[in-house]
N, CA and C atoms as an extended XYZ file, in Angstrom:
357
Properties=species:S:1:pos:R:3:atomname:S:1:resname:S:1:resid:I:1 pbc="F F F"
N       -43.769       30.609      -55.323 N   MET     1
C       -42.980       32.211      -54.782 CA  MET     1
C       -41.575       31.967      -55.241 C   MET     1
N       -40.696       32.969      -55.899 N   ILE     2
C       -39.388       32.703      -56.320 CA  ILE     2
C       -39.094       34.264      -55.228 C   ILE     2
N       -37.731       33.725      -55.061 N   GLU     3
C       -37.091       35.349      -54.248 CA  GLU     3
C       -35.798       35.338      -55.529 C   GLU     3
N       -35.751       36.462      -55.450 N   SER     4
C       -34.414       36.726      -56.814 CA  SER     4
C       -33.404       37.535      -56.131 C   SER     4
N       -32.149       36.924      -55.736 N   ILE     5
C       -30.758       37.694      -55.058 CA  ILE     5
C       -29.997       38.069      -55.605 C   ILE     5
N       -29.628       39.446      -55.134 N   ASP     6
C       -28.617       40.220      -55.626 CA  ASP     6
C       -27.486       40.235      -54.019 C   ASP     6
N       -26.111       40.298      -54.222 N   GLU     7
C       -25.023       41.062      -53.647 CA  GLU     7
C       -24.577       41.724      -53.941 C   GLU     7
N       -24.393       42.977      -52.928 N   TYR     8
C       -23.661       44.335      -53.518 CA  TYR     8
C       -22.987       44.482      -52.539 C   TYR     8
N       -21.503       45.088      -52.606 N   VAL     9
C       -20.765       45.509      -51.836 CA  VAL     9
C       -20.444       47.021      -52.002 C   VAL     9
N       -21.239       47.753      -51.335 N   ILE    10
C       -21.117       49.210      -51.146 CA  ILE    10
C       -20.000       50.373      -51.130 C   ILE    10
N       -19.445       51.071      -51.762 N   LYS    11
C       -18.370       51.830      -51.118 CA  LYS    11
C       -19.303       52.938      -49.662 C   LYS    11
N       -18.297       52.986      -48.886 N   PRO    12
C       -19.227       53.781      -47.689 CA  PRO    12
C       -19.487       54.990      -47.961 C   PRO    12
N       -19.263       55.859      -48.903 N   GLU    13
C       -19.733       57.656      -49.062 CA  GLU    13
C       -21.275       56.926      -49.650 C   GLU    13
N       -21.619       55.902      -50.261 N   TYR    14
C       -22.783       55.366      -51.121 CA  TYR    14
C       -23.707       54.474      -50.048 C   TYR    14
N       -23.344       54.165      -49.117 N   ARG    15
C       -24.248       54.060      -47.895 CA  ARG    15
C       -25.510       53.919      -47.910 C   ARG    15
N       -25.969       55.628      -47.926 N   ALA    16
C       -27.273       56.522      -47.606 CA  ALA    16
C       -28.129       56.330      -49.059 C   ALA    16
N       -27.077       56.466      -49.721 N   ARG    17
C       -27.952       56.653      -51.127 CA  ARG    17
C       -28.230       54.816      -51.755 C   ARG    17
N       -28.144       54.352      -51.342 N   PHE    18
C       -27.916       52.701      -51.955 CA  PHE    18
C       -29.475       52.407      -50.798 C   PHE    18
N       -29.186       52.400      -49.158 N   GLU    19
C       -30.170       52.121      -48.435 CA  GLU    19
C       -31.456       53.098      -48.710 C   GLU    19
N       -31.688       54.201      -49.295 N   LEU    20
C       -32.727       55.423      -49.829 CA  LEU    20
C       -33.519       54.289      -51.296 C   LEU    20
N       -32.536       54.072      -51.936 N   THR    21
C       -32.925       53.821      -53.283 CA  THR    21
C       -33.992       52.313      -52.761 C   THR    21
N       -33.277       51.406      -52.311 N   PHE    22
C       -33.793       50.009      -51.778 CA  PHE    22
C       -34.893       50.283      -51.014 C   PHE    22
N       -34.920       51.137      -50.592 N   GLY    23
C       -36.191       51.378      -48.909 CA  GLY    23
C       -37.271       51.999      -49.403 C   GLY    23
N       -38.083       51.853      -48.410 N   PRO    24
C       -39.595       52.401      -48.597 CA  PRO    24
C       -39.686       53.831      -49.355 C   PRO    24
N       -40.681       53.633      -50.557 N   GLY    25
C       -40.501       55.103      -51.056 CA  GLY    25
C       -39.159       55.179      -52.131 C   GLY    25
N       -38.507       54.680      -51.788 N   GLY    26
C       -37.162       55.061      -53.311 CA  GLY    26
C       -37.668       54.211      -54.550 C   GLY    26
N       -36.739       54.515      -55.366 N   ALA    27
C       -36.846       54.040      -56.850 CA  ALA    27
C       -37.161       53.187      -57.466 C   ALA    27
N       -36.553       52.093      -56.619 N   TRP    28
C       -36.982       50.357      -56.651 CA  TRP    28
C       -38.748       50.108      -56.150 C   TRP    28
N       -38.695       50.293      -54.951 N   ASP    29
C       -40.603       50.767      -54.333 CA  ASP    29
C       -41.349       51.326      -55.517 C   ASP    29
N       -41.159       52.467      -56.027 N   HIS    30
C       -41.466       52.967      -57.023 CA  HIS    30
C       -41.901       52.210      -58.663 C   HIS    30
N       -40.673       51.470      -58.680 N   MET    31
C       -40.539       50.682      -60.295 CA  MET    31
C       -41.757       49.800      -59.654 C   MET    31
N       -41.934       49.733      -58.583 N   PHE    32
C       -42.232       47.580      -58.515 CA  PHE    32
C       -43.587       47.582      -57.992 C   PHE    32
N       -43.800       48.458      -56.882 N   SER    33
C       -44.775       48.240      -55.756 CA  SER    33
C       -46.396       47.748      -56.860 C   SER    33
N       -46.657       48.523      -57.939 N   ARG    34
C       -47.873       48.236      -58.208 CA  ARG    34
C       -47.774       47.399      -59.326 C   ARG    34
N       -46.579       46.470      -59.865 N   CYS    35
C       -46.512       45.484      -60.740 CA  CYS    35
C       -47.231       44.194      -60.168 C   CYS    35
N       -47.631       43.283      -61.263 N   GLU    36
C       -48.518       42.068      -60.828 CA  GLU    36
C       -47.845       41.244      -60.342 C   GLU    36
N       -47.869       40.334      -59.419 N   GLY    37
C       -46.585       39.599      -58.852 CA  GLY    37
C       -46.130       39.668      -58.140 C   GLY    37
N       -45.261       41.365      -57.627 N   TYR    38
C       -44.200       41.656      -56.679 CA  TYR    38
C       -44.776       41.435      -55.464 C   TYR    38
N       -44.589       40.816      -54.338 N   ARG    39
C       -44.475       40.557      -52.919 CA  ARG    39
C       -43.400       42.238      -52.115 C   ARG    39
N       -42.549       42.293      -52.560 N   GLY    40
C       -41.749       43.057      -51.752 CA  GLY    40
C       -40.293       42.599      -51.693 C   GLY    40
N       -39.167       43.825      -51.531 N   THR    41
C       -38.190       43.732      -51.471 CA  THR    41
C       -37.924       43.847      -49.942 C   THR    41
N       -36.799       42.755      -49.273 N   THR    42
C       -36.066       42.436      -48.207 CA  THR    42
C       -34.515       43.336      -48.612 C   THR    42
N       -33.979       44.220      -47.702 N   VAL    43
C       -32.513       44.604      -48.031 CA  VAL    43
C       -32.032       44.457      -46.460 C   VAL    43
N       -30.693       42.947      -46.656 N   LEU    44
C       -30.279       42.546      -45.570 CA  LEU    44
C       -28.566       43.492      -45.666 C   LEU    44
N       -28.420       43.898      -44.323 N   ARG    45
C       -26.971       44.178      -44.212 CA  ARG    45
C       -26.158       43.415      -43.383 C   ARG    45
N       -24.845       43.075      -43.819 N   ASP    46
C       -24.093       41.879      -43.525 CA  ASP    46
C       -23.778       43.257      -41.890 C   ASP    46
N       -23.468       42.405      -40.578 N   THR    47
C       -23.514       42.607      -39.315 CA  THR    47
C       -22.139       42.528      -39.151 C   THR    47
N       -21.372       41.942      -40.265 N   GLU    48
C       -19.972       42.113      -39.930 CA  GLU    48
C       -19.029       43.049      -40.855 C   GLU    48
N       -19.740       43.252      -41.848 N   THR    49
C       -19.230       43.769      -42.656 CA  THR    49
C       -20.121       44.986      -43.528 C   THR    49
N       -20.453       45.587      -43.075 N   PRO    50
C       -21.541       46.783      -43.400 CA  PRO    50
C       -21.627       47.040      -44.607 C   PRO    50
N       -20.659       47.565      -45.467 N   GLU    51
C       -20.442       47.284      -46.882 CA  GLU    51
C       -21.175       46.365      -47.548 C   GLU    51
N       -21.216       45.558      -47.158 N   ARG    52
C       -21.967       44.186      -47.799 CA  ARG    52
C       -23.643       43.697      -47.481 C   ARG    52
N       -24.229       43.795      -48.512 N   PHE    53
C       -26.254       43.754      -48.825 CA  PHE    53
C       -26.308       42.754      -49.857 C   PHE    53
N       -27.494       42.260      -49.531 N   LEU    54
C       -28.290       41.619      -50.071 CA  LEU    54
C       -29.533       42.186      -50.063 C   LEU    54
N       -29.743       41.773      -51.765 N   VAL    55
C       -31.536       42.818      -52.007 CA  VAL    55
C       -32.138       41.497      -52.523 C   VAL    55
N       -32.906       41.407      -51.470 N   VAL    56
C       -33.910       39.587      -51.974 CA  VAL    56
C       -35.136       40.319      -52.283 C   VAL    56
N       -35.618       39.791      -53.804 N   ASN    57
C       -36.922       40.442      -54.008 CA  ASN    57
C       -37.805       39.174      -54.437 C   ASN    57
N       -38.921       39.297      -53.816 N   LEU    58
C       -40.081       38.697      -53.686 CA  LEU    58
C       -40.906       38.299      -54.856 C   LEU    58
N       -41.657       37.583      -55.486 N   TRP    59
C       -42.889       37.462      -56.359 CA  TRP    59
C       -43.063       36.292      -56.521 C   TRP    59
N       -44.339       36.697      -57.510 N   ASP    60
C       -45.069       35.527      -57.417 CA  ASP    60
C       -44.724       34.107      -58.528 C   ASP    60
N       -43.605       34.425      -59.105 N   SER    61
C       -43.771       33.484      -60.486 CA  SER    61
C       -42.094       34.427      -61.404 C   SER    61
N       -41.121       33.638      -61.707 N   VAL    62
C       -40.618       34.267      -62.387 CA  VAL    62
C       -40.995       34.992      -63.613 C   VAL    62
N       -42.420       34.803      -64.159 N   GLU    63
C       -42.548       35.224      -65.410 CA  GLU    63
C       -43.033       36.627      -64.868 C   GLU    63
N       -43.648       36.699      -63.866 N   HIS    64
C       -44.151       38.158      -63.443 CA  HIS    64
C       -42.925       39.002      -62.888 C   HIS    64
N       -42.170       38.606      -62.403 N   ARG    65
C       -40.119       39.359      -62.695 CA  ARG    65
C       -40.026       39.416      -63.742 C   ARG    65
N       -39.788       38.887      -64.364 N   ASP    66
C       -39.626       39.213      -66.084 CA  ASP    66
C       -40.159       40.627      -66.554 C   ASP    66
N       -41.513       40.298      -66.464 N   LYS    67
C       -42.487       41.025      -67.174 CA  LYS    67
C       -42.743       42.544      -66.555 C   LYS    67
N       -41.981       42.066      -65.406 N   ALA    68
C       -42.431       43.582      -64.592 CA  ALA    68
C       -40.290       44.311      -65.011 C   ALA    68
N       -39.672       43.292      -65.171 N   LEU    69
C       -38.196       44.005      -65.325 CA  LEU    69
C       -38.454       44.614      -67.012 C   LEU    69
N       -38.776       44.317      -67.590 N   LYS    70
C       -39.347       44.584      -69.115 CA  LYS    70
C       -39.955       45.630      -68.879 C   LYS    70
N       -40.951       45.743      -68.505 N   LYS    71
C       -41.905       47.344      -68.420 CA  LYS    71
C       -40.684       48.476      -67.846 C   LYS    71
N       -40.410       47.911      -66.835 N   HIS    72
C       -39.331       49.262      -66.568 CA  HIS    72
C       -37.541       49.186      -66.859 C   HIS    72
N       -37.986       48.585      -67.637 N   GLU    73
C       -36.045       48.393      -68.340 CA  GLU    73
C       -35.218       49.591      -68.245 C   GLU    73
N       -36.150       51.168      -69.145 N   GLU    74
C       -35.411       52.161      -69.018 CA  GLU    74
C       -34.896       52.812      -67.867 C   GLU    74
N       -35.758       52.958      -66.502 N   ALA    75
C       -35.734       52.991      -65.339 CA  ALA    75
C       -34.834       52.451      -64.704 C   ALA    75
N       -34.836       51.057      -65.005 N   LEU    76
C       -33.891       49.837      -64.220 CA  LEU    76
C       -32.350       50.480      -64.771 C   LEU    76
N       -32.849       50.458      -66.429 N   SER    77
C       -31.282       51.077      -66.604 CA  SER    77
C       -30.448       52.922      -65.623 C   SER    77
N       -31.257       53.310      -65.475 N   HIS    78
C       -30.655       54.208      -64.813 CA  HIS    78
C       -30.156       54.159      -62.917 C   HIS    78
N       -30.968       53.216      -62.649 N   VAL    79
C       -30.867       52.624      -61.028 CA  VAL    79
C       -29.586       51.863      -61.501 C   VAL    79
N       -29.437       50.834      -62.486 N   ARG    80
C       -28.221       50.333      -62.402 CA  ARG    80
C       -26.737       50.837      -63.085 C   ARG    80
N       -27.022       52.461      -63.771 N   THR    81
C       -25.831       53.484      -63.749 CA  THR    81
C       -25.472       53.620      -62.152 C   THR    81
N       -26.738       53.807      -61.265 N   ASP    82
C       -26.229       55.034      -59.779 CA  ASP    82
C       -25.223       53.589      -59.393 C   ASP    82
N       -25.827       52.149      -59.435 N   LEU    83
C       -25.437       51.438      -58.820 CA  LEU    83
C       -23.668       50.853      -58.919 C   LEU    83
N       -23.444       50.527      -60.430 N   ASN    84
C       -21.948       50.690      -61.148 CA  ASN    84
C       -21.213       51.663      -60.176 C   ASN    84
N       -21.846       53.182      -60.146 N   ALA    85
C       -20.910       54.048      -59.702 CA  ALA    85
C       -20.953       53.636      -57.502 C   ALA    85
N       -21.784       53.429      -57.366 N   TRP    86
C       -21.705       53.071      -56.033 CA  TRP    86
C       -21.266       51.981      -55.485 C   TRP    86
N       -20.644       50.803      -56.321 N   THR    87
C       -20.483       49.585      -55.687 CA  THR    87
C       -18.841       49.642      -55.801 C   THR    87
N       -18.430       48.732      -54.945 N   GLU    88
C       -16.845       47.779      -55.258 CA  GLU    88
C       -17.318       46.424      -55.768 C   GLU    88
N       -18.285       45.801      -56.033 N   SER    89
C       -18.596       44.510      -56.313 CA  SER    89
C       -19.825       44.620      -56.235 C   SER    89
N       -20.570       43.440      -57.580 N   GLU    90
C       -22.099       43.182      -57.551 CA  GLU    90
C       -21.805       41.573      -57.652 C   GLU    90
N       -23.076       40.971      -57.149 N   MET    91
C       -23.190       39.635      -57.906 CA  MET    91
C       -24.317       38.901      -57.772 C   MET    91
N       -24.823       38.964      -58.661 N   TYR    92
C       -26.357       38.006      -59.055 CA  TYR    92
C       -26.199       36.755      -58.586 C   TYR    92
N       -26.939       36.421      -57.344 N   GLN    93
C       -26.999       35.083      -56.244 CA  GLN    93
C       -27.714       33.887      -57.576 C   GLN    93
N       -29.052       34.451      -57.906 N   GLY    94
C       -29.759       33.934      -58.414 CA  GLY    94
C       -31.543       33.735      -58.270 C   GLY    94
N       -31.948       32.932      -58.491 N   VAL    95
C       -33.605       32.778      -58.330 CA  VAL    95
C       -33.823       31.645      -57.077 C   VAL    95
N       -34.276       31.621      -56.271 N   PHE    96
C       -34.252       30.298      -55.632 CA  PHE    96
C       -35.879       30.121      -55.257 C   PHE    96
N       -36.505       29.352      -55.119 N   THR    97
C       -37.623       28.757      -55.231 CA  THR    97
C       -38.011       28.558      -53.335 C   THR    97
N       -39.491       29.365      -52.660 N   VAL    98
C       -39.611       29.317      -51.274 CA  VAL    98
C       -40.042       28.148      -51.157 C   VAL    98
N       -39.448       27.354      -50.625 N   LEU    99
C       -40.156       25.934      -50.258 CA  LEU    99
C       -41.212       25.907      -48.890 C   LEU    99
N       -40.205       26.817      -47.993 N   VAL   100
C       -40.807       26.630      -46.820 CA  VAL   100
C       -40.605       28.329      -46.117 C   VAL   100
N       -41.780       29.207      -45.426 N   LYS   101
C       -41.590       30.650      -44.749 CA  LYS   101
C       -41.545       30.256      -43.371 C   LYS   101
N       -40.724       30.607      -42.552 N   ALA   102
C       -40.933       30.304      -41.325 CA  ALA   102
C       -42.084       31.158      -40.515 C   ALA   102
N       -42.280       31.088      -39.683 N   ILE   103
C       -43.628       31.649      -38.940 CA  ILE   103
C       -42.886       32.165      -37.458 C   ILE   103
N       -42.704       33.411      -37.300 N   VAL   104
C       -42.245       33.888      -36.012 CA  VAL   104
C       -43.616       34.291      -35.577 C   VAL   104
N       -43.137       33.396      -34.247 N   ARG   105
C       -44.253       33.642      -33.127 CA  ARG   105
C       -43.715       34.815      -31.927 C   ARG   105
N       -44.548       35.422      -31.024 N   PRO   106
C       -44.447       36.655      -30.473 CA  PRO   106
C       -43.809       35.839      -29.184 C   PRO   106
N       -42.685       36.386      -28.280 N   ARG   107
C       -41.992       35.992      -27.345 CA  ARG   107
C       -43.532       36.391      -26.377 C   ARG   107
N       -43.393       35.725      -25.068 N   HIS   108
C       -43.973       35.748      -23.869 CA  HIS   108
C       -43.439       36.391      -22.839 C   HIS   108
N       -44.499       37.231      -22.049 N   PHE   109
C       -43.683       38.005      -20.963 CA  PHE   109
C       -44.124       37.586      -20.273 C   PHE   109
N       -43.088       37.583      -19.183 N   GLY   110
C       -43.642       36.720      -17.587 CA  GLY   110
C       -43.211       35.315      -18.489 C   GLY   110
N       -43.048       34.697      -16.771 N   ARG   111
C       -43.284       33.119      -16.765 CA  ARG   111
C       -44.531       32.320      -16.939 C   ARG   111
N       -43.940       31.201      -17.420 N   GLN   112
C       -45.566       30.665      -17.679 CA  GLN   112
C       -44.682       29.250      -16.989 C   GLN   112
N       -45.815       28.395      -16.569 N   SER   113
C       -45.495       26.591      -16.377 CA  SER   113
C       -45.017       26.171      -17.792 C   SER   113
N       -44.857       24.989      -17.232 N   SER   114
C       -44.322       24.108      -18.504 CA  SER   114
C       -45.692       23.679      -19.107 C   SER   114
N       -46.371       24.024      -18.187 N   LYS   115
C       -48.009       23.112      -18.824 CA  LYS   115
C       -48.562       24.219      -19.658 C   LYS   115
N       -48.162       25.564      -19.541 N   GLU   116
C       -48.725       26.601      -20.520 CA  GLU   116
C       -47.838       26.663      -21.579 C   GLU   116
N       -46.598       26.781      -21.406 N   ARG   117
C       -46.003       26.619      -22.550 CA  ARG   117
C       -45.910       25.928      -23.471 C   ARG   117
N       -45.804       26.545      -24.821 N   ARG   118
C       -46.364       25.900      -26.370 CA  ARG   118
C       -44.738       25.947      -27.191 C   ARG   118
N       -44.786       24.734      -27.845 N   TYR   119
C       -43.373       25.225      -28.605 CA  TYR   119
C       -43.972       25.066      -29.983 C   TYR   119
């Protein structure tokens, strides 16, 4: 699996549009949700600089990503046109191979003895 990561700094007046575009049911979802090898998108907003976002797209392989980008080239150009108007800056971070996926374990509510606790 790979993750393709882009960083955007969005003009404050366009933040809602940006979030809708990359959110569930948005243009990004419509383009890629049925593409082979697409596993989803995570949008991260910086806690200290709320105009700064990372968009992380998860794919089975670079080949799947490239095929989907080519298939949706025209629609993608419309999204990029909008992004150009909405952004103060954009930076492609790269494609990263997923080496380890963390597992989040549910928190236990209530007290447990040290013998019951699992780490």
